[in-house]
C-alpha positions as CSV (number, residue, x, y, z in Angstrom):
1,X,-2.4,21.1,12.9
2,X,-2.9,24.6,10.9
3,X,-3.8,24.5,7.6
4,X,-1.5,25.5,5.1
5,X,-1.7,27.4,2.4
6,X,1.5,27.1,-0.5
7,X,1.6,30.1,-2.6
8,X,3.1,30.7,-6.4
9,X,3.9,34.4,-7.1
10,X,6.9,35.6,-9.9
11,X,6.7,38.8,-8.0
12,X,8.7,39.1,-4.4
13,X,6.5,41.6,-3.2
14,X,2.7,40.0,-4.0
15,X,4.4,36.9,-2.0
16,X,5.5,38.8,0.8
17,X,2.2,40.4,1.2
18,X,-0.3,37.5,1.1
19,X,3.3,35.6,2.5
20,X,2.4,37.8,6.5
21,X,-0.6,38.1,6.1
22,X,-1.6,34.7,6.5
23,X,0.8,34.0,8.5
24,X,-1.0,36.9,10.6
25,X,-4.3,34.5,10.7
26,X,-2.1,31.7,11.6
27,X,-2.5,29.7,8.9
28,X,1.2,27.6,7.6
29,X,3.0,29.3,4.7
30,X,5.0,28.4,1.6
31,X,5.3,30.7,-1.4
32,X,7.1,29.3,-4.7
33,X,8.1,32.0,-7.7
34,X,6.5,29.7,-10.8
35,X,5.1,26.5,-11.6
36,X,7.3,24.0,-11.7
37,X,8.1,24.9,-7.7
38,X,5.0,24.4,-7.2
39,X,5.0,20.7,-8.9
40,X,8.1,20.3,-7.2
41,X,6.8,20.9,-3.6
42,X,3.0,19.5,-3.2
43,X,3.7,16.5,-2.0
44,X,6.8,17.5,0.7
45,X,4.5,20.9,2.1
46,X,1.1,18.7,1.8
47,X,-1.2,21.5,1.2
48,X,-4.7,22.0,1.8
49,X,-4.8,25.2,-0.6
50,X,-2.6,26.4,-3.3
51,X,-2.3,30.3,-4.2
52,X,-1.8,29.7,-8.3
53,X,-1.2,32.9,-9.9
54,X,-1.8,32.4,-13.7
55,X,1.0,34.2,-15.4
56,X,4.3,32.9,-14.4
57,X,7.9,32.2,-15.6
58,X,8.9,28.5,-16.6
59,X,5.8,26.6,-16.2
60,X,2.6,29.0,-15.9
61,X,-0.3,28.7,-13.9
62,X,-2.1,26.7,-16.4
63,X,0.3,24.3,-16.9
64,X,0.9,23.4,-13.2
65,X,-2.2,23.1,-12.6
66,X,-2.4,20.5,-15.1
67,X,0.4,18.9,-13.4
68,X,-1.2,19.8,-10.3
69,X,-4.4,17.6,-11.2
70,X,-2.3,14.6,-12.9
71,X,-1.1,13.7,-9.4
72,X,-3.3,15.7,-7.1
73,X,-6.7,15.7,-8.2
74,X,-8.4,16.5,-5.1
75,X,-6.2,19.3,-4.6
76,X,-7.7,22.7,-3.4
77,X,-7.1,25.5,-6.2
78,X,-7.2,29.4,-6.1
79,X,-6.1,31.1,-9.5
80,X,-5.1,34.7,-9.1
81,X,-5.4,36.7,-12.3
82,X,-4.5,40.1,-13.7
83,X,-7.3,42.2,-15.4
84,X,-8.4,41.1,-18.3
85,X,-7.7,37.5,-17.6
86,X,-11.2,36.4,-16.0
87,X,-12.4,34.4,-18.3
88,X,-9.3,32.3,-18.1
89,X,-9.3,32.2,-14.7
90,X,-13.7,31.0,-15.0
91,X,-12.6,28.0,-17.6
92,X,-9.8,26.3,-15.5
93,X,-13.0,26.5,-12.3
94,X,-14.8,25.0,-14.8
95,X,-11.9,22.4,-15.4
96,X,-11.2,21.6,-11.4
97,X,-10.5,25.0,-9.3
98,X,-12.2,25.7,-6.6
99,X,-12.1,29.5,-6.7
100,X,-10.3,32.8,-8.4
101,X,-9.3,35.9,-7.2
102,X,-8.8,38.8,-9.4
103,X,-5.3,41.8,-8.9
104,X,-5.0,43.3,-7.8
105,X,-7.2,42.2,-4.7
106,X,-8.6,43.2,-1.5
107,X,-7.4,41.6,1.7
108,X,-10.3,40.4,4.0
109,X,-11.8,39.6,0.7
110,X,-9.1,37.1,-0.2
111,X,-8.5,35.7,4.0
112,X,-12.8,34.6,3.2
113,X,-12.4,32.9,0.3
114,X,-9.1,31.1,1.2
115,X,-11.4,30.4,4.8
116,X,-13.9,28.8,2.3
117,X,-11.3,26.6,0.3
118,X,-10.3,25.1,4.1
119,X,-13.7,24.7,5.0
120,X,-13.6,23.2,1.5
121,X,-11.2,20.6,2.2
122,X,-12.2,19.7,5.6
123,X,-15.6,18.4,4.3
124,X,-14.4,16.8,1.2
125,X,-11.5,15.3,3.2
126,X,-14.6,13.7,6.1
127,X,-16.7,13.0,3.7
128,X,-13.9,10.7,1.5
129,X,-13.3,9.3,5.7
130,X,-17.1,8.4,5.8
131,X,-17.0,6.8,2.9
132,X,-13.6,4.7,3.7
133,X,-15.3,3.7,7.2
134,X,-18.4,2.7,5.4
135,X,-16.8,0.5,2.7
136,X,-14.3,-0.9,5.6
137,X,-17.7,-2.0,7.7
138,X,-19.1,-3.4,4.8
139,X,-16.7,-5.1,3.9
140,X,-15.7,-9.0,3.9
141,X,-11.4,-8.3,3.5
142,X,-11.2,-9.6,6.9
143,X,-13.3,-12.6,7.3
144,X,-13.6,-14.5,9.7
145,X,-15.0,-16.3,13.7
146,X,-11.8,-17.3,15.2
147,X,-11.9,-15.6,18.8
148,X,-8.0,-14.4,17.9
149,X,-9.0,-12.9,15.0
150,X,-11.7,-11.2,16.8
151,X,-9.3,-9.8,19.1
152,X,-7.4,-9.0,16.2
153,X,-9.7,-6.6,14.9
154,X,-10.9,-5.3,17.9
155,X,-7.0,-4.5,18.6
156,X,-6.7,-3.0,15.4
157,X,-9.4,-0.4,15.4
158,X,-8.6,0.9,18.9
159,X,-4.7,1.2,17.9
160,X,-5.7,2.9,14.3
161,X,-7.1,6.1,16.6
162,X,-3.6,7.0,17.6
163,X,0.1,7.8,15.3
164,X,1.5,4.5,17.0
165,X,3.8,2.3,14.9
166,X,2.6,-0.8,14.1
167,X,4.9,-4.5,13.5
168,X,2.3,-7.7,12.0
169,X,4.3,-11.2,12.2
170,X,2.3,-13.6,10.2
171,X,3.5,-16.3,7.8
172,X,2.8,-15.8,4.3
173,X,-0.4,-15.1,2.9
174,X,-2.0,-15.1,6.4
175,X,-3.4,-10.8,5.6
176,X,-0.6,-8.8,6.5
177,X,-1.9,-6.2,4.2
178,X,-5.7,-6.4,5.3
179,X,-4.7,-5.7,8.6
180,X,-2.5,-2.6,7.4
181,X,-4.8,-1.1,5.4
182,X,-7.7,-1.4,8.2
183,X,-5.5,0.4,10.4
184,X,-5.7,2.8,7.8
185,X,-9.0,2.8,6.9
186,X,-10.5,3.4,10.7
187,X,-8.0,5.9,11.6
188,X,-7.8,9.7,10.7
189,X,-5.5,9.0,8.1
190,X,-7.9,7.5,5.9
191,X,-8.9,9.9,3.4
192,X,-5.2,10.4,3.3
193,X,-2.3,8.0,0.6
194,X,-1.8,4.5,1.8
195,X,0.8,3.3,0.0
196,X,2.2,-0.4,0.2
197,X,5.9,-0.7,-0.1
198,X,7.3,-5.0,-1.0
199,X,10.7,-4.4,0.7
200,X,11.4,-8.0,-0.9
201,X,10.6,-7.1,-4.6
202,X,12.3,-3.5,-4.8
203,X,16.0,-5.1,-6.0
204,X,18.8,-3.5,-3.1
205,X,19.9,-0.7,-5.9
206,X,16.9,0.6,-6.4
207,X,15.2,0.3,-2.2
208,X,16.6,3.9,-1.6
209,X,15.8,5.9,-4.4
210,X,12.2,3.9,-4.4
211,X,11.8,5.0,-0.2
212,X,13.4,8.9,-1.1
213,X,13.1,9.5,-4.6
214,X,16.1,11.2,-6.2
215,X,16.5,14.4,-7.9
216,X,17.4,14.9,-11.3
217,X,21.1,14.1,-12.6
218,X,21.4,12.0,-9.6
219,X,22.6,8.9,-11.6
220,X,22.7,8.9,-15.3
221,X,19.0,7.5,-15.6
222,X,17.9,9.9,-13.5
223,X,15.9,12.2,-16.7
224,X,13.9,14.2,-14.0
225,X,13.1,14.1,-10.5
226,X,11.1,11.8,-8.3
227,X,9.4,11.8,-5.1
228,X,9.8,8.4,-3.2
229,X,7.0,6.3,-1.3
230,X,7.6,8.7,2.0
231,X,6.9,12.0,0.2
232,X,3.7,9.8,-1.6
233,X,2.7,8.6,1.3
234,X,2.8,12.0,2.8
235,X,0.2,12.7,5.5
236,X,-1.3,9.3,5.1
237,X,0.7,5.8,5.9
238,X,3.7,4.0,4.6
239,X,2.8,-0.1,4.6
240,X,6.6,-1.5,4.8
241,X,5.9,-5.1,3.7
242,X,9.1,-8.0,4.5
243,X,10.5,-4.8,6.4
244,X,13.1,-7.6,8.0
245,X,14.1,-7.9,3.6
246,X,15.5,-4.0,4.3
247,X,19.8,-3.6,3.4
248,X,21.7,-2.0,6.0
249,X,22.0,1.3,4.4
250,X,18.0,1.7,4.2
251,X,17.4,0.4,7.4
252,X,19.7,3.5,9.2
253,X,18.2,5.7,7.0
254,X,14.1,4.8,8.2
255,X,15.9,5.2,12.2
256,X,16.8,8.5,11.2
257,X,13.3,9.1,9.4
258,X,11.6,7.7,12.0
259,X,13.4,10.4,14.5
260,X,13.6,13.0,12.8
261,X,10.3,13.0,10.2
262,X,12.3,14.5,8.0
263,X,14.0,13.3,4.6
264,X,16.1,14.0,1.7
265,X,16.2,12.7,-1.6
266,X,19.2,11.2,-3.3
267,X,21.9,13.1,-5.0
268,X,19.9,15.5,-3.3
269,X,20.6,18.8,-0.4
270,X,17.0,20.0,0.3
271,X,15.1,18.4,3.7
272,X,11.6,18.0,3.0
273,X,9.5,17.2,6.5
274,X,7.2,14.6,6.3
275,X,3.8,13.1,7.8
276,X,3.4,9.5,7.9
277,X,2.3,6.4,9.9
278,X,4.8,3.6,10.1
279,X,3.2,0.3,9.4
280,X,5.5,-2.7,9.0
281,X,5.1,-7.2,8.5
282,X,7.6,-9.5,9.0
283,X,7.0,-13.5,8.2
284,X,10.8,-13.1,9.7
285,X,11.5,-13.4,14.1
286,X,13.1,-9.7,13.6
287,X,14.7,-10.4,17.6
288,X,16.3,-13.4,15.8
289,X,17.3,-11.0,12.5
290,X,19.2,-8.4,15.1
291,X,21.0,-11.4,16.5
292,X,22.4,-12.7,13.5
293,X,23.6,-9.4,12.7
294,X,20.8,-8.5,10.0
295,X,18.5,-6.0,11.4
296,X,19.6,-3.4,13.7
297,X,18.0,-3.6,17.5
298,X,17.7,0.2,17.3
299,X,15.0,-0.1,14.3
300,X,13.9,-2.4,15.8
301,X,12.3,-0.7,19.0
302,X,11.6,1.8,17.0
303,X,8.8,-0.1,14.5
304,X,7.8,-2.5,17.8
305,X,5.5,0.1,19.6
306,X,2.3,-2.2,18.7
307,X,2.4,-5.3,18.2
308,X,-0.1,-7.6,15.7
309,X,0.5,-11.1,15.2
310,X,-1.8,-13.1,12.7
311,X,-3.0,-16.9,13.0
312,X,-2.1,-19.2,10.3
313,X,-4.6,-21.0,9.0
314,X,-4.2,-23.7,10.0
315,X,-4.9,-22.0,13.4
316,X,-8.2,-21.0,12.8
317,X,-10.4,-23.8,10.2
318,X,-13.4,-23.0,11.7
319,X,-12.8,-19.5,8.8
320,X,-12.1,-21.8,6.1
321,X,-15.8,-22.2,5.6
322,X,-16.3,-18.6,5.3
323,X,-14.1,-17.7,3.5
324,X,-14.4,-19.7,0.4
325,X,-18.1,-18.8,0.6
326,X,-16.2,-15.7,0.4
327,X,-14.2,-16.5,-2.6
328,X,-16.6,-18.0,-4.3
329,X,-18.5,-14.7,-4.1
330,X,-15.6,-12.7,-5.7
331,X,-14.6,-15.1,-8.4
332,X,-18.4,-16.0,-9.7
333,X,-18.5,-11.3,-10.0
334,X,-14.6,-10.8,-11.2
335,X,-15.0,-14.4,-13.3
336,X,-18.3,-14.0,-14.3
337,X,-18.8,-18.0,-12.9
338,X,-21.7,-19.6,-11.4
339,X,-20.4,-21.6,-9.1
340,X,-23.5,-22.2,-6.2
341,X,-21.8,-25.4,-3.5
342,X,-19.3,-27.7,-2.9
343,X,-19.5,-31.1,-2.9
344,X,-19.1,-32.5,1.0
345,X,-15.7,-34.2,0.1
346,X,-14.7,-31.5,-0.8
347,X,-15.3,-29.3,2.0
348,X,-14.0,-32.3,4.1
349,X,-10.6,-31.9,1.7
350,X,-10.3,-27.9,2.2
351,X,-11.2,-28.3,5.5
352,X,-8.1,-30.7,6.7
353,X,-6.2,-29.1,4.2
354,X,-2.5,-27.7,6.4
355,X,-2.3,-24.4,3.5
356,X,0.8,-23.9,4.0
357,X,0.4,-20.5,1.7
358,X,-2.5,-19.9,4.5
359,X,-6.0,-17.4,3.2
360,X,-3.8,-16.6,0.2
361,X,-3.0,-20.5,-0.8
362,X,-7.0,-20.7,0.2
363,X,-7.8,-18.2,-2.8
364,X,-6.0,-19.5,-4.8
365,X,-7.2,-23.2,-5.1
366,X,-11.0,-21.8,-4.8
367,X,-10.5,-19.6,-7.9
368,X,-8.4,-22.8,-10.0
369,X,-11.5,-25.5,-8.8
370,X,-14.7,-22.5,-9.8
371,X,-12.7,-22.4,-13.6
372,X,-12.3,-26.3,-13.7
373,X,-16.5,-26.7,-12.7
374,X,-18.2,-27.2,-15.5
375,X,-21.7,-27.5,-13.1
376,X,-22.1,-24.9,-10.8
377,X,-20.8,-27.3,-8.0
378,X,-16.9,-27.8,-6.6
379,X,-16.4,-31.1,-6.4
380,X,-13.2,-33.3,-5.2
381,X,-11.6,-34.1,-8.5
382,X,-12.0,-30.0,-9.2
383,X,-9.4,-28.8,-6.5
384,X,-5.6,-29.0,-7.1
385,X,-3.6,-32.5,-6.8
386,X,-1.7,-31.4,-3.2
387,X,-5.5,-30.7,-1.4
388,X,-6.6,-33.9,-2.4
389,X,-4.4,-36.2,-0.8
390,X,-3.1,-39.1,-1.5
391,X,-6.4,-41.4,-1.9
392,X,-6.8,-39.1,-5.6
393,X,-3.6,-40.9,-6.7
394,X,-4.4,-44.5,-5.5
395,X,-3.5,-44.8,-9.7
396,X,-0.2,-43.8,-9.8
397,X,1.0,-46.6,-6.8
398,X,2.3,-49.5,-7.4
399,X,1.1,-52.5,-5.7
400,X,3.6,-52.3,-2.6
401,X,3.5,-49.6,-0.8
402,X,7.0,-49.1,0.5
403,X,8.3,-46.0,1.3
404,X,10.1,-44.9,-1.8
405,X,6.8,-45.3,-3.3
406,X,5.5,-42.6,-1.0
407,X,8.3,-40.0,-1.4
408,X,7.2,-39.9,-4.6
409,X,4.0,-39.2,-4.3
410,X,5.7,-36.3,-2.2
411,X,7.9,-35.0,-4.7
412,X,4.7,-35.3,-7.2
413,X,2.3,-33.4,-4.8
414,X,5.8,-30.8,-4.0
415,X,6.8,-30.3,-7.9
416,X,2.9,-29.2,-8.9
417,X,2.8,-27.4,-5.5
418,X,6.1,-25.5,-7.1
419,X,4.6,-25.5,-10.5
420,X,1.5,-23.3,-9.6
421,X,2.8,-21.2,-7.6
422,X,5.1,-20.2,-10.0
423,X,2.8,-19.3,-12.7
424,X,0.9,-17.7,-10.6
425,X,4.0,-14.9,-9.9
426,X,4.5,-15.1,-13.4
427,X,8.2,-17.1,-12.9
428,X,9.3,-14.5,-9.6
429,X,11.5,-16.8,-7.7
430,X,11.1,-14.3,-5.2
431,X,7.5,-13.9,-4.7
432,X,7.2,-17.4,-5.5
433,X,9.4,-18.5,-2.0
434,X,7.9,-16.2,0.2
435,X,4.7,-17.4,-1.0
436,X,5.8,-21.3,-0.2
437,X,7.2,-19.5,2.8
438,X,10.8,-20.8,1.7
439,X,14.6,-19.3,1.1
440,X,15.0,-18.3,-2.4
441,X,17.9,-20.5,-2.5
442,X,16.2,-23.3,-1.0
443,X,13.7,-22.8,-4.2
444,X,15.9,-22.4,-6.7
445,X,17.5,-26.4,-5.4
446,X,14.1,-27.9,-5.5
447,X,13.1,-26.3,-9.4
448,X,16.9,-27.8,-9.8
449,X,15.7,-31.5,-8.7
450,X,12.6,-31.3,-10.5
451,X,13.9,-29.5,-13.7
452,X,11.6,-26.7,-13.3
453,X,12.6,-23.9,-15.9
454,X,12.5,-20.5,-15.1
């Protein structure tokens, strides 16, 4: 890929000269006439180096530089200054600009500074990549000795080396976003943004503006231009979680982006190229959604290039002790606790439970149990009611263990589970239903049945 240079200068002749000079050297060049256009173009063009004139109308170089550093602190900027403004350029370098050059400039000197700036970008990118991969190699986030999970990790490393679109299947709480981050981390995009979007948590009316952005004045509340997640992820990875929740209108636009690699903001006419890797995830069977008319078949074909299917926790119970150790170490640090171990009985209960919410459910249970433990050991009485099992609820059973009593216990466990999950997600019905792997309608009916107020 050619290095990209964004030129900002209000003098047409200078823009033309620099553009021709850099294009002859093999650079991809875009020229604008003020600082405001620099900020608006930053994510769509994704420049390696910004060549920024100091004196410009609308928004001068210093103001534009401040805005650039807010949204892209790592952006490499070279200031172009008129005679007598060197002190201003030196001050900008102290604030994070890479270099400056004084007008009238020597062509060879300009090319040398650009070349050095590109090399600086390359080295910084390699450093970020190495740091990210080092963190990935030492991170215990993907925990497990299960053979199937190990095979998945090996697949992730292989597909990460390509730009293939990845579709991740798995129940809620199995770690789909962790796998998506791993693909990004092991790829050559690791130094670029990883943007995650939960398609099931965004109102339908806001979905398109969230993905594609909007222009100022596009609708009543559009007070300023906003880049969508495609632009924010430019050069990196866009993770579309719960892709099966995407409305049909947005599916059509997403398909077009996957085909053309271009987007248009709502209310805008400008076509903006984007270089984004798509990773999608779902807890639904998309083939069934296609048959129901809820999902486009052509979009499924575009997404289903490389598929990763994550097993539920109940199918890899040998990983539970490893995960428990990991969560204890994690929350000892973040919650300032000193939990050392679990009793044998508590571990047996945890291992026997089927964990309908998978790893996320286990993590929540361990966290709450740690808080309840007074002496450094998690015991059975510290576990959530649903994990303890029926043996721990004998006190509320009548002498006759008939079917009605069992149903009452089941209802009590279910009610507690729903309440715990609602509290965890601040009574968001969408997120609670997702965590419990049930529909919003089912959740609403159960809340009504158990008289749970939201």
